ChimeraX commands (.cxc) that place a marker at each C-alpha (Angstrom):
marker #1 position 40.22,29.11,228.65 radius 0.5
marker #1 position 38.56,27.96,231.82 radius 0.5
marker #1 position 39.36,24.50,233.13 radius 0.5
marker #1 position 36.45,22.11,233.30 radius 0.5
marker #1 position 36.43,18.54,234.46 radius 0.5
marker #1 position 35.97,15.96,231.71 radius 0.5
marker #1 position 32.76,14.76,233.28 radius 0.5
marker #1 position 31.07,18.15,232.92 radius 0.5
marker #1 position 32.46,18.98,229.45 radius 0.5
marker #1 position 32.00,15.52,227.95 radius 0.5
marker #1 position 29.29,15.29,225.30 radius 0.5
marker #1 position 26.17,13.46,226.41 radius 0.5
marker #1 position 26.77,10.68,223.84 radius 0.5
marker #1 position 29.97,9.71,225.69 radius 0.5
marker #1 position 28.25,9.77,229.08 radius 0.5
marker #1 position 25.91,7.02,227.94 radius 0.5
marker #1 position 28.69,4.64,226.80 radius 0.5
marker #1 position 29.90,1.65,228.79 radius 0.5
marker #1 position 33.50,1.39,229.96 radius 0.5
marker #1 position 34.54,-0.87,227.04 radius 0.5
marker #1 position 33.25,1.60,224.46 radius 0.5
marker #1 position 34.85,4.50,226.29 radius 0.5
marker #1 position 38.20,2.67,226.24 radius 0.5
marker #1 position 37.81,2.05,222.49 radius 0.5
marker #1 position 37.07,5.73,221.88 radius 0.5
marker #1 position 40.05,6.71,224.05 radius 0.5
marker #1 position 42.34,4.30,222.15 radius 0.5
marker #1 position 41.14,5.81,218.86 radius 0.5
marker #1 position 41.87,9.34,220.06 radius 0.5
marker #1 position 45.28,8.26,221.39 radius 0.5
marker #1 position 46.15,6.80,217.99 radius 0.5
marker #1 position 44.88,9.95,216.27 radius 0.5
marker #1 position 46.96,12.12,218.64 radius 0.5
marker #1 position 50.09,10.06,217.86 radius 0.5
marker #1 position 49.46,10.45,214.12 radius 0.5
marker #1 position 48.89,14.19,214.48 radius 0.5
marker #1 position 52.13,14.53,216.44 radius 0.5
marker #1 position 54.03,12.59,213.74 radius 0.5
marker #1 position 52.55,14.83,211.06 radius 0.5
marker #1 position 53.44,17.95,213.08 radius 0.5
marker #1 position 57.06,16.70,213.37 radius 0.5
marker #1 position 57.23,16.07,209.61 radius 0.5
marker #1 position 55.86,19.54,208.88 radius 0.5
marker #1 position 58.37,21.03,211.30 radius 0.5
marker #1 position 61.21,19.24,209.48 radius 0.5
marker #1 position 59.89,20.46,206.13 radius 0.5
marker #1 position 59.78,24.03,207.46 radius 0.5
marker #1 position 63.38,23.67,208.67 radius 0.5
marker #1 position 64.48,22.32,205.27 radius 0.5
marker #1 position 62.70,25.19,203.49 radius 0.5
marker #1 position 64.42,27.70,205.75 radius 0.5
marker #1 position 67.77,26.05,204.99 radius 0.5
marker #1 position 67.00,26.20,201.26 radius 0.5
marker #1 position 66.13,29.88,201.48 radius 0.5
marker #1 position 69.40,30.52,203.28 radius 0.5
marker #1 position 71.35,28.56,200.66 radius 0.5
marker #1 position 69.63,30.38,197.78 radius 0.5
marker #1 position 70.39,33.70,199.45 radius 0.5
marker #1 position 74.02,32.62,199.77 radius 0.5
marker #1 position 74.06,31.66,196.09 radius 0.5
marker #1 position 72.43,34.91,195.01 radius 0.5
marker #1 position 74.93,36.91,197.07 radius 0.5
marker #1 position 77.96,35.02,195.75 radius 0.5
marker #1 position 78.61,37.85,193.28 radius 0.5
marker #1 position 79.37,40.08,196.30 radius 0.5
marker #1 position 82.18,37.74,197.28 radius 0.5
marker #1 position 83.53,37.92,193.71 radius 0.5
marker #1 position 83.39,41.73,193.88 radius 0.5
marker #1 position 85.26,41.64,197.19 radius 0.5
marker #1 position 88.04,39.52,195.65 radius 0.5
marker #1 position 88.26,41.89,192.68 radius 0.5
marker #1 position 88.53,44.81,195.12 radius 0.5
marker #1 position 91.35,42.95,196.92 radius 0.5
marker #1 position 93.35,43.01,193.71 radius 0.5
marker #1 position 92.53,39.83,191.80 radius 0.5
marker #1 position 93.42,40.67,188.22 radius 0.5
marker #1 position 90.57,38.84,186.47 radius 0.5
marker #1 position 86.98,37.91,187.10 radius 0.5
marker #1 position 87.82,34.24,186.48 radius 0.5
marker #1 position 90.39,34.11,189.26 radius 0.5
marker #1 position 88.03,35.99,191.60 radius 0.5
marker #1 position 85.22,33.55,190.74 radius 0.5
marker #1 position 87.47,30.58,191.53 radius 0.5
marker #1 position 88.54,32.14,194.84 radius 0.5
marker #1 position 84.91,32.93,195.75 radius 0.5
marker #1 position 83.83,29.38,194.87 radius 0.5
marker #1 position 86.60,27.97,197.05 radius 0.5
marker #1 position 85.67,30.37,199.87 radius 0.5
marker #1 position 81.92,29.62,199.68 radius 0.5
marker #1 position 82.30,25.88,199.08 radius 0.5
marker #1 position 80.39,26.05,195.80 radius 0.5
marker #1 position 81.20,24.77,192.32 radius 0.5
marker #1 position 82.95,27.43,190.20 radius 0.5
marker #1 position 80.30,27.04,187.49 radius 0.5
marker #1 position 77.58,28.00,189.98 radius 0.5
marker #1 position 79.39,31.14,191.11 radius 0.5
marker #1 position 80.17,31.96,187.47 radius 0.5
marker #1 position 76.47,31.68,186.60 radius 0.5
marker #1 position 75.45,34.05,189.39 radius 0.5
marker #1 position 78.27,36.41,188.36 radius 0.5
marker #1 position 76.98,36.36,184.78 radius 0.5
marker #1 position 73.45,37.18,186.00 radius 0.5
marker #1 position 74.79,40.07,188.07 radius 0.5
marker #1 position 76.81,41.53,185.21 radius 0.5
marker #1 position 73.92,41.13,182.77 radius 0.5
marker #1 position 71.55,42.98,185.10 radius 0.5
marker #1 position 74.14,45.66,185.80 radius 0.5
marker #1 position 74.83,46.17,182.10 radius 0.5
marker #1 position 71.12,46.30,181.31 radius 0.5
marker #1 position 70.58,48.94,183.99 radius 0.5
marker #1 position 73.46,51.02,182.62 radius 0.5
marker #1 position 72.11,50.69,179.09 radius 0.5
marker #1 position 68.64,51.75,180.20 radius 0.5
marker #1 position 70.11,54.78,181.95 radius 0.5
marker #1 position 72.14,55.70,178.85 radius 0.5
marker #1 position 69.09,55.21,176.61 radius 0.5
marker #1 position 67.10,57.61,178.80 radius 0.5
marker #1 position 69.83,60.24,178.46 radius 0.5
marker #1 position 69.93,59.68,174.69 radius 0.5
marker #1 position 66.18,60.23,174.45 radius 0.5
marker #1 position 66.44,63.50,176.37 radius 0.5
marker #1 position 69.10,64.71,173.93 radius 0.5
marker #1 position 66.92,63.66,170.98 radius 0.5
marker #1 position 64.08,65.70,172.45 radius 0.5
marker #1 position 66.43,68.68,172.63 radius 0.5
marker #1 position 66.97,68.34,168.87 radius 0.5
marker #1 position 70.46,66.86,168.71 radius 0.5
marker #1 position 71.34,64.61,165.78 radius 0.5
marker #1 position 72.25,60.94,166.16 radius 0.5
marker #1 position 75.82,61.75,165.10 radius 0.5
marker #1 position 76.22,64.41,167.81 radius 0.5
marker #1 position 74.73,62.14,170.47 radius 0.5
marker #1 position 76.98,59.25,169.41 radius 0.5
marker #1 position 80.07,61.47,169.71 radius 0.5
marker #1 position 78.95,62.71,173.12 radius 0.5
marker #1 position 78.51,59.17,174.54 radius 0.5
marker #1 position 81.39,57.59,172.63 radius 0.5
marker #1 position 79.15,55.06,170.90 radius 0.5
marker #1 position 78.27,54.28,167.30 radius 0.5
marker #1 position 75.37,56.04,165.57 radius 0.5
marker #1 position 73.60,52.70,165.25 radius 0.5
marker #1 position 73.60,52.41,169.05 radius 0.5
marker #1 position 71.77,55.73,169.26 radius 0.5
marker #1 position 69.30,54.57,166.59 radius 0.5
marker #1 position 68.66,51.35,168.50 radius 0.5
marker #1 position 68.01,53.28,171.71 radius 0.5
marker #1 position 65.46,55.44,169.93 radius 0.5
marker #1 position 63.89,52.41,168.28 radius 0.5
marker #1 position 63.60,50.56,171.59 radius 0.5
marker #1 position 61.84,53.53,173.16 radius 0.5
marker #1 position 59.39,53.82,170.27 radius 0.5
marker #1 position 58.53,50.14,170.08 radius 0.5
marker #1 position 58.15,49.56,173.82 radius 0.5
marker #1 position 58.86,46.22,175.47 radius 0.5
marker #1 position 59.03,43.28,173.13 radius 0.5
marker #1 position 56.50,40.50,173.52 radius 0.5
marker #1 position 57.91,37.15,174.61 radius 0.5
marker #1 position 59.01,34.93,171.79 radius 0.5
marker #1 position 58.26,31.28,171.75 radius 0.5
marker #1 position 60.54,28.74,170.23 radius 0.5
marker #1 position 58.80,26.76,167.59 radius 0.5
marker #1 position 59.56,23.11,167.52 radius 0.5
marker #1 position 60.49,21.94,164.08 radius 0.5
marker #1 position 59.89,18.30,163.48 radius 0.5
marker #1 position 60.89,16.48,160.37 radius 0.5
marker #1 position 57.91,15.34,158.36 radius 0.5
marker #1 position 57.33,11.61,158.21 radius 0.5
marker #1 position 59.53,9.84,155.75 radius 0.5
marker #1 position 56.64,9.14,153.39 radius 0.5
marker #1 position 55.94,12.88,153.05 radius 0.5
marker #1 position 59.48,13.93,152.25 radius 0.5
marker #1 position 60.26,15.27,148.85 radius 0.5
marker #1 position 61.41,12.72,146.32 radius 0.5
marker #1 position 60.13,9.73,148.29 radius 0.5
marker #1 position 56.95,7.98,147.40 radius 0.5
marker #1 position 55.53,4.80,148.75 radius 0.5
marker #1 position 53.94,4.24,145.36 radius 0.5
marker #1 position 57.28,4.47,143.51 radius 0.5
marker #1 position 58.27,1.01,144.67 radius 0.5
marker #1 position 55.26,-0.59,142.98 radius 0.5
marker link #1:1,2 radius 0.2
marker link #1:2,3 radius 0.2
marker link #1:3,4 radius 0.2
marker link #1:4,5 radius 0.2
marker link #1:5,6 radius 0.2
marker link #1:6,7 radius 0.2
marker link #1:7,8 radius 0.2
marker link #1:8,9 radius 0.2
marker link #1:9,10 radius 0.2
marker link #1:10,11 radius 0.2
marker link #1:11,12 radius 0.2
marker link #1:12,13 radius 0.2
marker link #1:13,14 radius 0.2
marker link #1:14,15 radius 0.2
marker link #1:15,16 radius 0.2
marker link #1:16,17 radius 0.2
marker link #1:17,18 radius 0.2
marker link #1:18,19 radius 0.2
marker link #1:19,20 radius 0.2
marker link #1:20,21 radius 0.2
marker link #1:21,22 radius 0.2
marker link #1:22,23 radius 0.2
marker link #1:23,24 radius 0.2
marker link #1:24,25 radius 0.2
marker link #1:25,26 radius 0.2
marker link #1:26,27 radius 0.2
marker link #1:27,28 radius 0.2
marker link #1:28,29 radius 0.2
marker link #1:29,30 radius 0.2
marker link #1:30,31 radius 0.2
marker link #1:31,32 radius 0.2
marker link #1:32,33 radius 0.2
marker link #1:33,34 radius 0.2
marker link #1:34,35 radius 0.2
marker link #1:35,36 radius 0.2
marker link #1:36,37 radius 0.2
marker link #1:37,38 radius 0.2
marker link #1:38,39 radius 0.2
marker link #1:39,40 radius 0.2
marker link #1:40,41 radius 0.2
marker link #1:41,42 radius 0.2
marker link #1:42,43 radius 0.2
marker link #1:43,44 radius 0.2
marker link #1:44,45 radius 0.2
marker link #1:45,46 radius 0.2
marker link #1:46,47 radius 0.2
marker link #1:47,48 radius 0.2
marker link #1:48,49 radius 0.2
marker link #1:49,50 radius 0.2
marker link #1:50,51 radius 0.2
marker link #1:51,52 radius 0.2
marker link #1:52,53 radius 0.2
marker link #1:53,54 radius 0.2
marker link #1:54,55 radius 0.2
marker link #1:55,56 radius 0.2
marker link #1:56,57 radius 0.2
marker link #1:57,58 radius 0.2
marker link #1:58,59 radius 0.2
marker link #1:59,60 radius 0.2
marker link #1:60,61 radius 0.2
marker link #1:61,62 radius 0.2
marker link #1:62,63 radius 0.2
marker link #1:63,64 radius 0.2
marker link #1:64,65 radius 0.2
marker link #1:65,66 radius 0.2
marker link #1:66,67 radius 0.2
marker link #1:67,68 radius 0.2
marker link #1:68,69 radius 0.2
marker link #1:69,70 radius 0.2
marker link #1:70,71 radius 0.2
marker link #1:71,72 radius 0.2
marker link #1:72,73 radius 0.2
marker link #1:73,74 radius 0.2
marker link #1:74,75 radius 0.2
marker link #1:75,76 radius 0.2
marker link #1:76,77 radius 0.2
marker link #1:77,78 radius 0.2
marker link #1:78,79 radius 0.2
marker link #1:79,80 radius 0.2
marker link #1:80,81 radius 0.2
marker link #1:81,82 radius 0.2
marker link #1:82,83 radius 0.2
marker link #1:83,84 radius 0.2
marker link #1:84,85 radius 0.2
marker link #1:85,86 radius 0.2
marker link #1:86,87 radius 0.2
marker link #1:87,88 radius 0.2
marker link #1:88,89 radius 0.2
marker link #1:89,90 radius 0.2
marker link #1:90,91 radius 0.2
marker link #1:91,92 radius 0.2
marker link #1:92,93 radius 0.2
marker link #1:93,94 radius 0.2
marker link #1:94,95 radius 0.2
marker link #1:95,96 radius 0.2
marker link #1:96,97 radius 0.2
marker link #1:97,98 radius 0.2
marker link #1:98,99 radius 0.2
marker link #1:99,100 radius 0.2
marker link #1:100,101 radius 0.2
marker link #1:101,102 radius 0.2
marker link #1:102,103 radius 0.2
marker link #1:103,104 radius 0.2
marker link #1:104,105 radius 0.2
marker link #1:105,106 radius 0.2
marker link #1:106,107 radius 0.2
marker link #1:107,108 radius 0.2
marker link #1:108,109 radius 0.2
marker link #1:109,110 radius 0.2
marker link #1:110,111 radius 0.2
marker link #1:111,112 radius 0.2
marker link #1:112,113 radius 0.2
marker link #1:113,114 radius 0.2
marker link #1:114,115 radius 0.2
marker link #1:115,116 radius 0.2
marker link #1:116,117 radius 0.2
marker link #1:117,118 radius 0.2
marker link #1:118,119 radius 0.2
marker link #1:119,120 radius 0.2
marker link #1:120,121 radius 0.2
marker link #1:121,122 radius 0.2
marker link #1:122,123 radius 0.2
marker link #1:123,124 radius 0.2
marker link #1:124,125 radius 0.2
marker link #1:125,126 radius 0.2
marker link #1:126,127 radius 0.2
marker link #1:127,128 radius 0.2
marker link #1:128,129 radius 0.2
marker link #1:129,130 radius 0.2
marker link #1:130,131 radius 0.2
marker link #1:131,132 radius 0.2
marker link #1:132,133 radius 0.2
marker link #1:133,134 radius 0.2
marker link #1:134,135 radius 0.2
marker link #1:135,136 radius 0.2
marker link #1:136,137 radius 0.2
marker link #1:137,138 radius 0.2
marker link #1:138,139 radius 0.2
marker link #1:139,140 radius 0.2
marker link #1:140,141 radius 0.2
marker link #1:141,142 radius 0.2
marker link #1:142,143 radius 0.2
marker link #1:143,144 radius 0.2
marker link #1:144,145 radius 0.2
marker link #1:145,146 radius 0.2
marker link #1:146,147 radius 0.2
marker link #1:147,148 radius 0.2
marker link #1:148,149 radius 0.2
marker link #1:149,150 radius 0.2
marker link #1:150,151 radius 0.2
marker link #1:151,152 radius 0.2
marker link #1:152,153 radius 0.2
marker link #1:153,154 radius 0.2
marker link #1:154,155 radius 0.2
marker link #1:155,156 radius 0.2
marker link #1:156,157 radius 0.2
marker link #1:157,158 radius 0.2
marker link #1:158,159 radius 0.2
marker link #1:159,160 radius 0.2
marker link #1:160,161 radius 0.2
marker link #1:161,162 radius 0.2
marker link #1:162,163 radius 0.2
marker link #1:163,164 radius 0.2
marker link #1:164,165 radius 0.2
marker link #1:165,166 radius 0.2
marker link #1:166,167 radius 0.2
marker link #1:167,168 radius 0.2
marker link #1:168,169 radius 0.2
marker link #1:169,170 radius 0.2
marker link #1:170,171 radius 0.2
marker link #1:171,172 radius 0.2
marker link #1:172,173 radius 0.2
marker link #1:173,174 radius 0.2
marker link #1:174,175 radius 0.2
marker link #1:175,176 radius 0.2
marker link #1:176,177 radius 0.2
marker link #1:177,178 radius 0.2
marker link #1:178,179 radius 0.2
marker link #1:179,180 radius 0.2
view
């Protein structure tokens, strides 16, 4: 950007104003500049808070790794490892336990999906459910469920229906006319 003097870059409408009007316009722009700087500071603080939140969420999401590390060190139960991880991370034990539960659920689901894929390959080779169950050390119903899940595809989301009691006047055995 090339530097120009205000007199040459000033719009013609400002060149025609008297000194009082120019001071008023300058005061307005000074006030606007202060407000814009305040807003910029607030946005900067919000960005810093968001970055801190992202860091904290990442720490929460990785808390299961700390639990795994304590289990690897020889803690004899997941509960004691969760308590040690919570103490180490400065988090409530219930929070670490929740993230641990999410980790184990995802891990178990991944293992089940892998096993189901292997079951389907054996079904395609012509093995019976009983033979497949013996091979994986699971019940025949587990094999049947794996086949059923693959045939039906992903299940649509279910929505909880709210059940409200009918108004008292509509309930069975109660009539507003009976009192008359």
